[in-house]
C-alpha positions in Angstrom: -20.5 -12.4 14.7 -23.6 -14.0 13.7 -26.3 -16.1 15.0 -29.2 -18.4 13.9 -32.8 -18.1 15.6 -34.5 -20.9 15.0 -38.2 -22.1 15.6 -38.0 -25.8 15.6 -41.1 -28.5 15.5 -42.1 -27.9 11.9 -42.2 -30.5 9.2 -40.1 -29.8 6.0 -41.0 -30.7 2.5 -39.4 -30.4 -0.8 -36.0 -30.7 -2.9 -32.4 -29.7 -2.0 -29.3 -30.1 -3.9 -26.1 -30.9 -2.2 -23.4 -28.2 -3.2 -19.7 -29.5 -4.5 -17.5 -31.3 -2.3 -15.5 -29.1 0.2 -13.0 -31.9 0.9 -12.5 -32.5 -2.7 -12.5 -28.7 -3.4 -9.6 -28.1 -1.1 -7.1 -30.8 -2.9 -7.8 -29.6 -6.5 -7.7 -25.9 -6.1 -3.9 -26.8 -4.7 -3.5 -29.0 -7.2 -3.8 -25.7 -9.7 -0.1 -24.9 -8.5 1.0 -27.9 -10.4 0.6 -26.6 -13.8 1.3 -23.2 -15.8 -1.7 -23.6 -17.9 -5.2 -23.0 -17.5 -7.4 -25.5 -15.4 -11.3 -25.0 -14.9 -13.0 -26.3 -12.1 -16.7 -26.6 -11.9 -19.2 -26.9 -8.5 -17.2 -25.0 -6.4 -18.8 -24.5 -3.4 -19.3 -20.8 -2.2 -18.3 -21.6 1.6 -15.7 -20.0 3.6 -12.9 -22.5 3.8 -13.0 -22.8 -0.1 -13.0 -19.1 -0.6 -10.2 -18.6 1.8 -7.9 -20.8 0.2 -8.8 -19.2 -3.4 -7.5 -15.7 -1.5 -4.6 -17.4 -0.6 -3.6 -18.5 -4.1 -4.2 -15.3 -5.4 -1.6 -14.2 -3.1 0.7 -16.4 -4.5 -0.2 -14.9 -8.1 -2.3 -17.5 -9.4 -4.9 -15.8 -11.8 -8.5 -16.8 -10.7 -11.5 -15.6 -12.7 -15.3 -16.7 -12.0 -16.6 -17.9 -15.2 -19.7 -18.9 -13.8 -21.6 -18.8 -10.4 -20.0 -21.9 -9.4 -17.1 -22.0 -11.8 -13.5 -20.8 -11.5 -10.4 -20.7 -13.9 -7.1 -21.1 -12.4 -4.2 -19.9 -14.0 -0.7 -20.4 -12.0 1.9 -19.1 -14.8 3.7 -16.7 -12.8 3.7 -17.4 -9.1 4.9 -15.1 -6.3 7.5 -17.2 -4.0 8.3 -14.1 -2.2 4.6 -13.8 -0.9 5.5 -16.9 1.3 7.6 -14.5 3.3 5.1 -12.0 3.8 2.4 -11.9 7.1 -0.4 -11.9 4.9 0.5 -15.2 3.5 0.9 -16.7 7.3 -2.3 -15.2 8.5 -4.0 -16.5 5.6 -2.4 -20.1 5.8 -3.2 -20.4 9.6 -6.8 -19.8 8.8 -7.9 -22.7 7.1 -6.6 -26.5 7.4 -6.6 -26.8 3.5 -3.6 -24.7 3.3 -1.3 -27.5 4.1 -1.8 -29.1 0.8 0.0 -26.5 -1.2 3.1 -28.3 0.3 3.4 -31.1 -2.3 2.6 -28.7 -5.5 5.1 -25.9 -4.4 7.8 -28.5 -3.6 7.2 -30.3 -6.8 7.0 -27.4 -8.9 9.4 -24.9 -7.4 11.4 -26.8 -4.9 10.3 -24.6 -1.8 7.6 -24.0 0.3 6.4 -22.2 3.6 3.8 -23.4 5.7 2.7 -22.3 9.2 0.7 -25.0 11.5 -3.0 -24.5 9.9 -6.2 -23.7 11.2 -9.5 -25.6 11.3 -11.9 -27.4 13.9 -10.8 -27.9 17.2 -12.0 -31.5 17.5 -8.6 -32.8 19.0 -4.9 -33.4 17.7 -4.4 -33.5 14.0 -1.0 -34.5 13.5 0.7 -33.8 10.4 3.2 -36.4 10.4 2.1 -38.4 7.8 2.5 -35.2 5.2 6.1 -34.4 6.5 7.5 -38.0 6.5 6.1 -38.6 3.0 7.5 -35.4 1.5 10.8 -36.3 3.2 10.9 -39.8 1.9 10.6 -38.2 -1.9 13.8 -35.9 -1.2 12.4 -32.9 0.4 13.9 -31.0 3.7 12.1 -29.1 6.5 13.3 -26.5 9.0 11.4 -24.9 11.4 11.6 -21.1 11.9 10.9 -19.9 15.1 11.0 -16.2 14.1 7.9 -16.5 11.7 6.4 -19.7 13.0 6.6 -21.5 9.9 8.0 -24.7 8.3 10.5 -24.4 5.5 10.7 -27.2 3.0 13.1 -27.3 0.3 13.8 -29.8 -2.4 16.6 -29.8 -5.1 15.2 -32.6 -6.7 12.1 -34.9 -5.8 13.2 -38.6 -6.4 10.1 -41.6 -6.5 10.0 -43.9 -3.4 8.1 -46.5 -2.1 6.2 -45.6 0.9 4.2 -47.0 3.5 1.8 -44.4 5.2 1.6 -44.7 9.2 -2.1 -43.6 8.7 -4.3 -43.5 5.9 -4.6 -39.6 5.8 -6.9 -38.0 3.2 -4.9 -34.7 3.2 -1.7 -36.4 3.5 -2.3 -38.9 0.7 -3.4 -36.0 -1.3 0.0 -33.8 -0.9 2.3 -36.6 -1.4 0.3 -37.6 -4.7 0.7 -33.9 -6.1 4.3 -34.0 -4.7 5.2 -37.6 -6.7 3.6 -36.7 -10.0 6.2 -34.0 -11.1 9.3 -36.2 -9.2 11.7 -38.4 -10.9 11.0 -42.3 -11.7 8.3 -44.5 -9.7 6.6 -43.8 -6.3 4.3 -46.4 -4.5 2.4 -45.5 -2.0 0.8 -48.1 0.1 -2.2 -47.6 3.1 -3.1 -44.6 0.8 -6.4 -43.1 1.3 -8.8 -44.1 -1.0 -12.0 -41.5 -0.3 -13.9 -40.6 -3.7 -11.8 -37.2 -3.2 -8.8 -39.0 -3.8 -10.0 -40.9 -6.9 -11.4 -37.3 -8.2 -8.1 -35.9 -7.5 -6.1 -38.7 -9.4 -8.4 -38.6 -12.1 -7.9 -34.6 -12.3 -4.2 -35.0 -12.6 -4.3 -38.1 -15.1 -6.1 -35.8 -17.3 -3.4 -33.0 -17.0 -0.9 -35.7 -18.3 -0.1 -37.5 -14.8 0.6 -41.3 -14.8 -1.3 -42.7 -11.6 -2.5 -46.0 -11.4 -4.2 -48.1 -9.0 -6.8 -45.0 -9.0 -9.7 -45.9 -6.2 -7.6 -48.5 -4.1 -5.1 -48.2 -1.2 -2.2 -48.8 -3.4 -1.2 -46.0 -5.9 1.4 -46.3 -8.4 2.7 -42.8 -9.8 5.6 -42.5 -12.6 6.8 -39.1 -12.7 6.3 -36.6 -15.4 7.8 -33.6 -16.4 4.9 -31.5 -17.1 1.3 -31.0 -16.6 -1.2 -29.5 -18.8 -4.3 -27.8 -18.0 -7.9 -29.5 -17.7 -11.7 -29.0 -17.0 -12.6 -30.7 -13.8 -16.1 -31.1 -11.8 -16.4 -31.7 -8.3 -18.5 -34.6 -6.8 -21.6 -33.4 -4.9 -20.8 -33.1 -1.2 -21.4 -36.5 0.6 -21.4 -34.8 4.0 -24.2 -32.6 3.0 -26.1 -35.4 2.0 -25.7 -37.4 4.8 -26.9 -34.2 7.1 -29.8 -33.8 4.8 -30.7 -37.3 5.5 -30.3 -36.8 8.9 -32.6 -33.5 9.2 -35.5 -35.2 7.3 -35.5 -38.0 10.1 -35.3 -35.9 12.9 -37.9 -33.6 11.6 -40.1 -36.1 10.4 -40.0 -34.8 6.8 -40.4 -35.8 3.2 -37.4 -34.6 1.7 -35.9 -35.3 -2.0 -32.0 -34.9 -2.1 -31.0 -34.3 -5.8 -28.1 -35.5 -7.9 -26.5 -37.4 -5.2 -24.1 -39.4 -7.4 -25.0 -42.7 -5.2 -21.7 -44.6 -6.2 -19.4 -42.1 -4.5 -21.5 -42.3 -1.1 -20.1 -45.4 0.3 -22.0 -47.1 3.3 -23.4 -43.7 4.1 -27.1 -44.3 3.4 -26.7 -47.8 4.9 -25.4 -46.3 8.3 -28.2 -44.1 8.5 -30.1 -47.2 7.4 -29.2 -49.0 10.6 -30.6 -46.3 12.3 -34.3 -47.1 10.9 -34.4 -44.1 8.3 -36.4 -45.2 5.3 -34.1 -44.1 2.0 -35.3 -44.8 -1.4 -33.2 -43.9 -4.6 -34.8 -42.8 -7.4 -32.4 -42.6 -10.5 -29.7 -40.1 -9.2 -32.0 -38.8 -6.1 -32.2 -40.0 -3.0 -35.9 -39.7 -1.1 -36.4 -39.7 2.3 -40.1 -40.3 3.2 -41.9 -38.6 6.3 -41.5 -41.2 9.3 -43.2 -40.8 12.4 -40.9 -43.3 14.1 -37.6 -45.1 13.2 -36.4 -48.0 14.8 -32.6 -48.7 15.2 -31.3 -52.4 14.5 -29.5 -54.6 16.9 -26.4 -56.5 15.9 -27.2 -60.3 14.9 -26.7 -61.6 18.4 -29.1 -58.9 19.6 -26.4 -56.7 21.3 -26.8 -53.0 21.0 -25.9 -51.5 17.6 -22.8 -49.6 17.2 -21.7 -46.6 14.9 -18.2 -46.1 14.7 -15.8 -44.1 12.0 -13.3 -45.7 10.1 -11.2 -44.9 7.1 -13.0 -45.0 3.9 -14.3 -47.3 2.5 -15.9 -47.2 6.5 -18.2 -44.4 7.9 -16.8 -40.9 7.6 -15.8 -39.2 10.9 -17.4 -36.1 9.5 -21.1 -37.6 10.0 -20.6 -38.9 13.5 -22.2 -35.7 14.8 -24.8 -36.2 12.5 -25.6 -39.8 13.3 -25.5 -39.3 17.1 -28.4 -36.3 17.0 -30.2 -38.8 14.7 -30.1 -41.5 17.5 -31.5 -39.3 20.3 -34.9 -40.1 18.4 -34.8 -43.4 17.2 -36.5 -46.2 19.0 -33.7 -48.1 20.9 -30.1 -47.6 21.9 -26.7 -46.7 19.9 -23.2 -46.7 20.7 -21.6 -43.9 19.0 -17.8 -44.5 18.8 -15.8 -41.6 17.4 -12.4 -42.9 17.0 -10.5 -40.4 15.2 -10.9 -37.2 17.4 -10.8 -36.9 21.1 -13.0 -33.6 21.2 -15.6 -34.1 18.7 -17.9 -35.4 21.2 -18.0 -32.6 23.5 -20.9 -31.0 21.9 -23.2 -33.5 23.4 -23.6 -31.4 26.5 -25.7 -29.0 24.5 -28.1 -31.9 23.3 -28.5 -33.1 26.8 -29.5 -29.6 27.9 -32.0 -30.3 24.9 -33.5 -33.2 26.7 -31.7 -35.9 24.8 -30.8 -38.9 27.0 -27.1 -39.2 26.2 -24.1 -41.1 28.6 -20.8 -39.5 27.7 -18.5 -42.8 28.7 -15.2 -41.0 27.7 -13.9 -38.6 25.0 -14.6 -41.2 22.2 -17.8 -42.9 23.3 -21.2 -41.8 23.8 -24.6 -44.2 24.4 -27.5 -42.8 23.3 -31.0 -43.9 24.4 -33.5 -43.0 21.7 -36.5 -40.9 22.7 -38.9 -42.4 19.5 -40.2 -38.6 19.0 -42.4 -39.0 22.2 -40.4 -36.8 24.0 -39.1 -34.0 21.5 -36.1 -32.0 22.2 -36.6 -28.2 23.5 -35.2 -25.1 22.1 -32.1 -23.5 24.0 -29.5 -21.0 23.5 -25.8 -22.5 22.4 -22.8 -21.8 20.3 -21.5 -24.0 17.5 -17.9 -25.4 18.4 -16.7 -26.6 14.9 -18.8 -27.3 11.6 -20.1 -30.6 11.7 -21.2 -30.5 15.6 -22.4 -27.0 14.5 -24.7 -28.5 11.8 -25.7 -31.4 14.3 -26.9 -28.9 16.7 -28.7 -27.1 14.0 -30.7 -30.4 12.9 -31.4 -30.9 16.5 -32.8 -27.3 17.0 -34.9 -27.7 13.9 -36.6 -30.5 15.4 -36.6 -29.1 18.9 -39.9 -27.4 20.4 -39.8 -24.0 20.8 -37.1 -21.4 19.9 -33.6 -21.8 19.7 -30.5 -19.3 19.4 -26.9 -20.9 17.6 -24.1 -18.5 17.9 -20.7 -18.7 16.1 -22.7 -19.9 12.9 -19.4 -18.6 11.1 -18.0 -22.2 11.8 -21.4 -23.6 10.0 -20.6 -21.1 6.8 -17.3 -22.5 6.4 -18.5 -25.8 5.1 -22.4 -25.3 4.0 -23.1 -22.8 1.6 -26.2 -20.6 2.5 -27.7 -23.4 4.4 -30.4 -21.2 5.9 -31.8 -19.5 2.9 -31.7 -23.3 1.3 -33.6 -24.6 4.2 -36.0 -22.0 4.4 -37.1 -23.3 0.8 -38.1 -26.7 2.6 -40.2 -24.6 5.2 -37.7 -24.2 8.2 -38.0 -21.1 10.1 -34.5 -19.9 10.5 -33.3 -16.4 10.8 -29.5 -15.0 10.4 -28.9 -12.5 13.0 -25.9 -10.3 12.5 -24.2 -8.7 15.6 -22.1 -5.5 15.8 
């Protein structure tokens, strides 16, 4: 186990470039199972969840070659389906939530899959009904094996169907798309997730020979094909890192340039942080956040308190709710943070309260934040990272706080943020990684 020791209260300055998008990486790496030809993926982040998924694919027999610092080639021409029955497979699949997305590709191409309940952040119930229901409508059958703790899926033939998803699940949509591209006939998916990650996955599959229309919308039409070829694909910059860096600059009153952000893929993320009073300037493909002594939160047109809430894309991503909450602790004004999707995602606010933040946790989904306007800085404390996003929110709080903070269980942060400590040191942050025996 490792910890960060942080000396806070220092202004930062400089440029930082976001890593490749973690959530996109997990999808498109699973999609390499759909073809027996070589697929090259660029801009892959060096983070725990992605690396663990790559190791899982290697166990299945995928030939993985690192061709550059952030580029890999994948060749799934000789898959070992017996590996699905191994303890090694089950242990690796349970360790990451992204493993659930091997279901669609394996069912489509090999007509069988074993999958244990996947791991991931403990942020509340994260049901998998959309995955299973969608694949069953395409012709798959699932049974639960009590001795292995795995769901076993089989599909002699997948057939196109008309699907209305009960929720716009990002990973559920990805799984169904990857199954449908090799199914017989036409599939329509209504209420599909339409995040940029899904757009990227669809573009990659179309480059491989799939026939997907409606890309970028919540109504997808897929004409099944018999074979997919190889391709070259490049990941988008990670929008969650970009939002995190915006929050970091505001909290530390720093001047920071975020390089090569692909503004078109950020949706309303800059606008939401703008509502919290943060100045964000677009300079070509970069975002510049100037140092601000104070930032005043907006109110609604009728003067009522500003509410920041998450919603399916193109709404505000739930992965940045934790960052928005931390930023709100130093606004001028009050903010209601409403996390609608996960009932445990706000349970890190007790650490912020210990640091001096004025927060009322109304219930598992809502918190009212009274901004301190930087007149009363947070104070350093010792704390533990509960999940990826809350961990980075606490890291941002610690970098802005007076005195020393210690954050334990930073392996959670490493799951989603590449070399975050060394990258922040280049901006002038005082952060040290300590390994414990």
